[in-house]
N, C-alpha and C positions, 0 to 999 in steps of 0.2 A: 596923636600924627604919627610918634615911634610905632606901634604896634601897625599902621600901612605900609614904612618905611622897611620893617622887619621881616613883614608878611610878604609884601614885594619883593624884597630881597631871596626869599627862599625860592618861588615861586620861580625868579628869575634865573636862579642858581641851579634852578632842574633844568631849565631850556638850554642853559649856556653848558649843565656837565651831560645832557643827551647830545646837543651839536658838536659838541667839541671831539666824544669820542668817534662819531662817524666821521668828520673830517680828520681825525687822526688817522682810523683806519685807510681813506680813502686816497689820503697824503702820504703817508707810509706805505700801504700796499702798492701804488703807482710806482710810488720807487724802486721796491722790491721785482716788480715785473718789470722794472726797465733793466734792472741791474743781472736780469732772466734768473730769478732764484721761483725756485718749483710753488706750487700752489701747496704742498702740502707743508713746506717752512714758514711761508708766509702763514698760512690758516694759524698754526701751533704757535709764531710770536706774532706777528702784527695783528691780526683779525684778534686772537686769545686775548691779548694783551689790553688791546684798545676796546673790547669788549669789557673787559675788566676796569680801565680806567677812570669810572667815575668813582668807584668805593677807591680805588687807589686812593687816586688826588685827596677823597673826603676823610680817609682815614690818618693819613698819614698830615697831614694840615692837622686835624682835630688834635693828634699827639704830639705837633709841636707846639701847640696853642694851651700845652696840658689837660685836653679834655679825652683821656685815654677814655672816659667811659663811652663817649660819642663815636670815635675810634673803632673799640672792639665789638657796641654795638650794634653799628653799620655793619660790619662782617655779619654777625650774628643772625640778625633782622633780614638779613639780605637772603640768606642763606633758607630762612623759613620760609619769607617771602617766594621764594622761588619754586619750593615744592609745594606748599599748602597753598598760594593764590595764584601764581603764574600755572603751576600744572594743572592744579586743580579748575582752574578758570577755560585751559586749553583742554580738558579733558571732557568737559560739560558740552564742549561745543561740536566735538569730536574725539574718537578715543583713538588713544595715544597707545601704538604697537611697540616693541622693546625688543630689540636686538640682543642676542648673545652675548656680544662686547661689552655692553652697556653692565650688564648684570656680572658676566664673570669677570669682567679689568678695570670697569673704571667706577663702579658703585663703591667695590672694596676699597678703591685708593681714595675717593671720597670719603670713608670712614677711619682708612689711615690719616687723613689729612683733620679730622676733627680729633683724634688719639691725641695728635701728635700736638695740636694743640692745644688742650685741656691739660696733659702732661706737664707742658711748659710752662704753665700754670701752675699745677699741684707740686711742683717740684721746688716751690720755693713759699711755698707755706700757703695757706688758706682759710686763715682763724678769724674773724670779726673785725680782729685789730689788727690784723699787720696783711698788708697786700703785695701781692707775689708781684713777681717782675718779667715780663715776657723780654729776655734781655738782646743783644746783637749777635750773640753766639746761637742763641736759641732760633732767631732769623735766618740767620744763613741756611740754621738745618732744615727747617720748612723750605726755606729757596733749595737747596738742592736736592730735595725729596722730588719737586717739582721739576727740575730739570731733570732729574732718573727719570721721571714719567713722562716727559717729554719727548726726550730721546727716545724712549720704550715704543713711544705713538708713533714716531718718525721713522722708525726702522721696520717695525710693524707694515706701515703706508705704503713706503717703497718697495717693498716686496711684496706686498700685495697687490699693489692700485696705484698707478701714477697720477692719477688725478685726483687720490685722496678721498677712495669710495668708504673705505672703515672708518674716517675722519669723523666719527660721530658726535662729540664732542666739541666742534668748532662747527660751528653754520661757515660753509665756503662761500655761499650765496653773499656775504658783506662784499665780495670780491666781483661780484657780476658788473658793477658798472665802472670798477676800474680800469684803466684803460694806461698800457706802458707808451702809448703814441702822444700822449700828455707830455707838455714841455715842461724842465725842470722847476724852472721860476715857481708855476702855478702849485707845482707838486710840493715844493717846500713851504709854498706859502699855507697850502692846506695844513700839511705836517705842526709848521709852526704854530699856526692860527687855532690847531686843533688842543695843541698842550695849553695854547694861553689861556682859549674858555675853558680847558677842562679845572686849570687854576685858579680863572678867575670865578667861574662858577663854586668851584669848592670852597672858597674864600667867605662868599657873601654868602652861601647856604649855609653852612656853618657856624657865622656870625650871628647872622639870622635866627635861626633854630636854638642857637644856647642862646639869646636874647629872650625869646619869646618863652620858652621854657622858664626861664628865671624870672622875669618880668610880668609876664601874664597869665601862663598854665602852672606857675606854679608846679614844675613837676621836674623830676631827674632828669640828668642828661643820659642816665641809662634809659629812660623813656622815649627820648627824643632820637636817639641811636639808632635803636631799636624798630622806631614805625616809623616815623615823617623822612629823618634823612633815610633810614635804608628802603625806603618804599620808592626815595626818591632815585637812588643810584641804582634802584633795579628794575625801573624805567624800558633801560634799552633791552633786557633779557623778554619781559613781556611784548613788546612792541618787534622782538623777533618770535615769538612765540605764535604771536595774533598775524604775522606774516604768515608762518609756518601754515599756519592752519587753512590759511586763505589760497596758498598753493597746494592745499591737498597733501603738504610734505610732515606729517604729523609726528614721522621719526624724527626729524631736526629738534623738534623741540624739546624732547628728553633729552636727548644727546647733550644739547645746549644748555639745559638747568644745571644735570649733573658736570661737566665742563665749568660752569659756571662756579660752582660749590666749590671742586677743588681748587679754581686759581681765585677765588676769595679767602678762602683760609693759608693757601702754600704762597700765594705771589701777593694779596694783600697784608696781612699781618706779616708776611716776610721780610718785606719790604719796607713796614713800617717798624717797625722795631729793630732795623740797621741804621734806619734814619733815626729812631728817638725811640728808646727804649719805652715799654706801655706798663707802668702798674696798677696791677687789677684788683679788685677785691671781690675774690671767687664767688664770696656771699650773695652781691649784689647778682649775679651772673647765672649761677647755678640753675635755678628753674627755666633758664632760655636755654642754656645748654643742654637742659632736658629734654626740652621742647623740642629742639632742633634734632637732639637723636632721634627720638621716638617719630616725627615725624617723618624722620629719612627710614630706619625703619623699617618702619610700616610702608612705606614708597619699592621696600627693597620686596618683604613680603608680597607685596601685589605683586610684582615683577616675578618673583617665584610658582608663586599659584596661578595667577591669572593671566600671566605671558605677554600684556596690557594693561593700560589704567582705561578701565568704562567709565563712562558717564557717573556713574553712581559714585564710582569709588573719586571721582574729581569732585563731585555733591560732596563727600566725606572731609576730603583733604580741606576744603575752602569752607564745609560749617567748622571744622578744626582751626582755622587761624581767624575766622570772627570771633570764636568763643574765646580763646587768646588773646586776643585786641581788647573786648568787653575787658577782661580779666586788667588786662594792663590798665586799660582806664579805670578801673575799681582803686586799684592799689598805684595809681600815677604819683602822689601828692609827693613831696621831698620827705 
């Protein structure tokens, strides 16, 4: 019975996380429109943080519960899934063009965020016996870099196009069904309801996943964070990419993924570390960091050499992810 309850908790948690993120964007986006805030600003704040809200709530709650491996594993796993699984699947259905802005501006920022995260761990030791700490100061530094990036995007888009045409790392279609004419109370209800759903979803997902890891599968918290939890929190990106494919707007998919990885690394880890410093055994995640950087580097080379993500390259990314998961399964025991 406990197995069924905790499995159900994981599945229900995923539903609440997905729905909560959408309600938060709809409610907060509507409030912002009522206040006559531009689409660019809404996209860079409400939409960006709303779509990363599942990762943020899950990682923060995991850290508060002393489950730092799930917290960090969620971010690393989500970044890997976004590129290898989400972009891989999307490219198989439709080749994905890549803009110069993504290649020259956003992808290098993604690598910068990776470097800052790894550096923040290595600064405080990385031996088998010694846990590193991602402390509050480093959390604020990550958030500071994110603020600079957001301001850069804002200035670029304000001068280029008031409609945010160059804002490729944010999917402004999230605002299509957001209306400024909706009354205040329903908008506030959606916003608060979205936050409550995210908090509840994160709570039952983390509790259920950690229980299953210990009592059923005998696997590490790292494994649960990088696979099950990361897949669940990456569902918004997967759905957004599928919708983009259906709309024949493949270019949105790659921008959404690069933007998501930047926000995951800078915002999710940054906020989590400010709330609760993260003790990390670097040796536990060294392979995962290597895979994340290697897959991202391969993607960048595809951008430069091919100028688009072709179907066969999508197949390569998907195969790499499947191979990675098989390896994790073979080495999943505590």
